[in-house]
Backbone as CSV, one residue per row, in Angstrom:
resi,resn,N_x,N_y,N_z,CA_x,CA_y,CA_z,C_x,C_y,C_z
1,MET,67.119,-72.049,66.274,67.908,-70.836,66.461,67.446,-69.792,65.440
2,ILE,67.246,-68.597,65.913,66.775,-67.510,65.055,67.977,-66.794,64.454
3,GLY,67.932,-66.623,63.132,68.996,-65.886,62.463,68.827,-64.384,62.658
4,ILE,69.730,-63.625,62.070,69.687,-62.173,62.212,68.409,-61.584,61.620
5,GLU,67.819,-62.249,60.613,66.601,-61.740,59.998,65.422,-61.771,60.974
6,GLY,65.477,-62.590,61.987,64.423,-62.649,62.994,64.435,-61.452,63.937
7,TYR,65.506,-60.711,63.943,65.650,-59.571,64.836,65.579,-58.235,64.094
8,GLY,65.076,-58.255,62.867,65.032,-57.032,62.058,64.274,-55.901,62.711
9,GLY,63.128,-56.213,63.309,62.331,-55.178,63.966,63.058,-54.554,65.139
10,LEU,63.672,-55.408,65.966,64.419,-54.894,67.114,65.634,-54.081,66.673
11,MET,66.289,-54.536,65.614,67.440,-53.794,65.109,67.007,-52.427,64.575
12,LEU,65.864,-52.387,63.908,65.358,-51.126,63.386,64.996,-50.169,64.518
13,ILE,64.359,-50.670,65.559,64.026,-49.838,66.718,65.301,-49.305,67.370
14,GLY,66.303,-50.171,67.518,67.579,-49.731,68.086,68.252,-48.673,67.242
15,LEU,68.216,-48.855,65.918,68.809,-47.869,65.021,68.077,-46.529,65.110
16,MET,66.752,-46.578,65.166,65.979,-45.337,65.293,66.273,-44.644,66.622
17,ALA,66.451,-45.430,67.679,66.790,-44.839,68.979,68.159,-44.159,68.924
18,LEU,69.128,-44.791,68.272,70.453,-44.184,68.148,70.415,-42.897,67.321
19,VAL,69.651,-42.897,66.232,69.536,-41.686,65.409,68.866,-40.572,66.206
20,THR,67.822,-40.919,66.965,67.138,-39.921,67.788,68.095,-39.332,68.819
21,LEU,68.836,-40.181,69.507,69.805,-39.695,70.498,70.879,-38.835,69.847
22,ALA,71.352,-39.240,68.675,72.389,-38.469,67.983,71.878,-37.080,67.606
23,THR,70.631,-36.997,67.134,70.104,-35.674,66.766,69.859,-34.820,68.006
24,ARG,69.385,-35.436,69.078,69.152,-34.663,70.318,70.471,-34.136,70.886
25,PHE,71.428,-35.044,71.070,72.711,-34.636,71.635,73.469,-33.729,70.671
26,GLY,73.368,-34.016,69.378,74.029,-33.171,68.382,73.474,-31.761,68.369
27,GLY,72.167,-31.638,68.512,71.558,-30.307,68.570,72.019,-29.517,69.776
28,VAL,72.079,-30.183,70.913,72.564,-29.514,72.132,74.029,-29.130,71.967
29,TRP,74.814,-30.014,71.378,76.242,-29.729,71.184,76.430,-28.544,70.238
30,ILE,75.714,-28.532,69.124,75.833,-27.421,68.172,75.378,-26.114,68.810
31,MET,74.267,-26.161,69.541,73.756,-24.936,70.161,74.675,-24.415,71.268
32,SER,75.572,-25.272,71.784,76.508,-24.790,72.803,77.512,-23.795,72.219
33,PHE,77.655,-23.770,70.881,78.566,-22.837,70.231,77.866,-21.553,69.765
34,ILE,76.545,-21.500,69.880,75.788,-20.351,69.376,75.316,-19.520,70.557
35,PRO,75.689,-18.247,70.596,75.209,-17.398,71.686,73.703,-17.149,71.529
36,ILE,72.986,-17.285,72.632,71.532,-17.102,72.602,71.235,-15.613,72.800
37,ASN,70.892,-14.965,71.695,70.485,-13.567,71.775,68.997,-13.487,71.443
38,ARG,68.481,-12.304,71.337,67.045,-12.112,71.098,66.614,-12.743,69.766
39,ARG,67.440,-12.612,68.744,67.098,-13.153,67.423,67.058,-14.678,67.435
40,VAL,68.036,-15.304,68.055,68.077,-16.769,68.134,66.898,-17.276,68.969
41,GLU,66.604,-16.599,70.051,65.480,-16.996,70.895,64.162,-16.889,70.135
42,SER,63.994,-15.846,69.342,62.787,-15.701,68.522,62.680,-16.827,67.508
43,PHE,63.805,-17.190,66.902,63.821,-18.296,65.949,63.412,-19.600,66.615
44,ILE,63.950,-19.881,67.789,63.627,-21.120,68.503,62.143,-21.156,68.858
45,ASN,61.612,-20.041,69.339,60.189,-19.991,69.682,59.312,-20.177,68.447
46,ALA,59.694,-19.591,67.337,58.916,-19.746,66.106,58.980,-21.180,65.601
47,MET,60.120,-21.822,65.723,60.261,-23.197,65.257,59.377,-24.150,66.051
48,SER,59.278,-23.946,67.355,58.441,-24.852,68.145,56.985,-24.724,67.723
49,GLY,56.527,-23.533,67.439,55.169,-23.346,66.944,54.978,-23.962,65.566
50,SER,55.984,-23.849,64.722,55.907,-24.421,63.376,55.817,-25.944,63.425
51,VAL,56.576,-26.554,64.305,56.531,-28.006,64.443,55.151,-28.437,64.941
52,LEU,54.612,-27.710,65.903,53.285,-28.028,66.419,52.234,-27.938,65.314
53,ILE,52.275,-26.882,64.532,51.321,-26.718,63.429,51.511,-27.825,62.387
54,ALA,52.762,-28.179,62.104,53.025,-29.235,61.124,52.468,-30.578,61.575
55,ILE,52.347,-30.786,62.862,51.776,-32.027,63.376,50.256,-31.962,63.393
56,LEU,49.700,-30.822,63.792,48.255,-30.730,63.996,47.439,-30.546,62.722
57,VAL,47.945,-29.808,61.757,47.160,-29.535,60.544,46.815,-30.810,59.780
58,PRO,47.748,-31.726,59.531,47.351,-32.957,58.834,46.300,-33.767,59.601
59,ILE,46.382,-33.748,60.929,45.381,-34.459,61.722,44.017,-33.802,61.545
60,ALA,43.987,-32.473,61.567,42.721,-31.762,61.410,42.140,-31.946,60.017
61,VAL,42.993,-32.006,59.006,42.512,-32.105,57.627,42.162,-33.541,57.249
62,GLU,43.027,-34.487,57.575,42.857,-35.857,57.108,42.456,-36.847,58.197
63,GLY,42.380,-36.393,59.432,42.046,-37.309,60.519,40.578,-37.688,60.518
64,ASP,40.275,-38.723,61.283,38.886,-39.140,61.410,38.181,-38.259,62.440
65,SER,36.931,-38.560,62.682,36.139,-37.751,63.619,36.712,-37.792,65.027
66,GLY,37.242,-38.934,65.436,37.842,-39.043,66.755,39.044,-38.127,66.919
67,ALA,39.877,-38.043,65.884,41.052,-37.172,65.935,40.642,-35.703,65.986
68,ARG,39.673,-35.331,65.171,39.215,-33.940,65.164,38.564,-33.567,66.491
69,LEU,37.768,-34.465,67.028,37.129,-34.202,68.314,38.181,-34.091,69.417
70,ALA,39.227,-34.904,69.340,40.312,-34.828,70.321,41.024,-33.482,70.238
71,LEU,41.242,-32.967,69.015,41.854,-31.650,68.870,40.981,-30.568,69.484
72,VAL,39.675,-30.645,69.249,38.747,-29.658,69.814,38.740,-29.745,71.341
73,ALA,38.710,-30.961,71.880,38.719,-31.131,73.334,40.010,-30.603,73.949
74,THR,41.121,-30.896,73.298,42.414,-30.411,73.796,42.452,-28.890,73.811
75,ALA,42.008,-28.272,72.720,42.007,-26.811,72.644,41.071,-26.214,73.683
76,ALA,39.895,-26.801,73.865,38.927,-26.261,74.824,39.454,-26.329,76.248
77,VAL,40.045,-27.467,76.617,40.579,-27.599,77.975,41.783,-26.683,78.166
78,MET,42.615,-26.543,77.141,43.775,-25.648,77.250,43.329,-24.206,77.447
79,LEU,42.324,-23.786,76.703,41.808,-22.417,76.867,41.139,-22.226,78.223
80,ALA,40.492,-23.270,78.729,39.763,-23.155,79.993,40.688,-23.147,81.206
81,VAL,41.667,-24.050,81.243,42.487,-24.187,82.455,43.919,-23.701,82.300
82,GLN,44.355,-23.435,81.056,45.713,-22.927,80.796,46.808,-23.854,81.311
83,ARG,46.553,-25.168,81.252,47.548,-26.144,81.692,47.656,-27.237,80.647
84,THR,48.884,-27.633,80.358,49.138,-28.560,79.268,48.679,-29.977,79.564
85,MET,49.029,-30.515,80.707,48.741,-31.925,80.989,47.244,-32.236,81.011
86,PRO,46.402,-31.437,81.660,44.970,-31.733,81.572,44.439,-31.656,80.138
87,ALA,44.977,-30.747,79.338,44.544,-30.630,77.945,44.933,-31.871,77.153
88,ILE,46.151,-32.345,77.340,46.602,-33.562,76.662,45.766,-34.752,77.108
89,ALA,45.522,-34.850,78.408,44.715,-35.953,78.935,43.302,-35.919,78.352
90,ALA,42.733,-34.726,78.231,41.386,-34.604,77.656,41.377,-35.052,76.202
91,GLY,42.393,-34.680,75.448,42.464,-35.095,74.053,42.606,-36.598,73.905
92,ILE,43.468,-37.193,74.709,43.662,-38.643,74.649,42.386,-39.371,75.062
93,ALA,41.769,-38.911,76.154,40.537,-39.551,76.627,39.420,-39.416,75.599
94,THR,39.332,-38.263,74.958,38.291,-38.052,73.954,38.502,-38.973,72.758
95,ALA,39.715,-39.055,72.251,39.995,-39.932,71.104,39.750,-41.387,71.473
96,ALA,40.209,-41.790,72.655,40.016,-43.186,73.075,38.536,-43.490,73.255
97,GLY,37.807,-42.587,73.893,36.376,-42.802,74.092,35.619,-42.874,72.792
98,TRP,35.943,-41.972,71.865,35.273,-41.973,70.564,35.526,-43.287,69.816
99,ARG,36.756,-43.710,69.824,37.090,-44.923,69.093,36.556,-46.189,69.779
100,PHE,36.462,-46.140,71.101,35.964,-47.306,71.820,34.445,-47.440,71.688
101,PHE,33.740,-46.327,71.852,32.283,-46.383,71.864,31.637,-46.181,70.505
102,ILE,32.259,-45.368,69.633,31.636,-45.030,68.362,32.304,-45.769,67.186
103,GLY,33.612,-45.616,67.099,34.304,-46.112,65.912,35.008,-47.376,66.133
């Protein structure tokens, strides 16, 4: 019989899922009290760009060649076709291919 210590990983995943749901639902609940005007909309748009930059810059600076090549491929496909899903697919395929064949 497995004690509670055998389920630590699953408990941690469950706890992280609950925290994620609480922040998502809590954000929607809080925003239901805030009127969306031009200033709030500008703030929301700026925040999404800031989060994207906060994710991409460390990858570009500290990532391996596969990660950097994936960023370049994603940007190139996004500029070429102006569609998100093909750009994401190109980045994933590039990173996977680089790591499978080269690294």
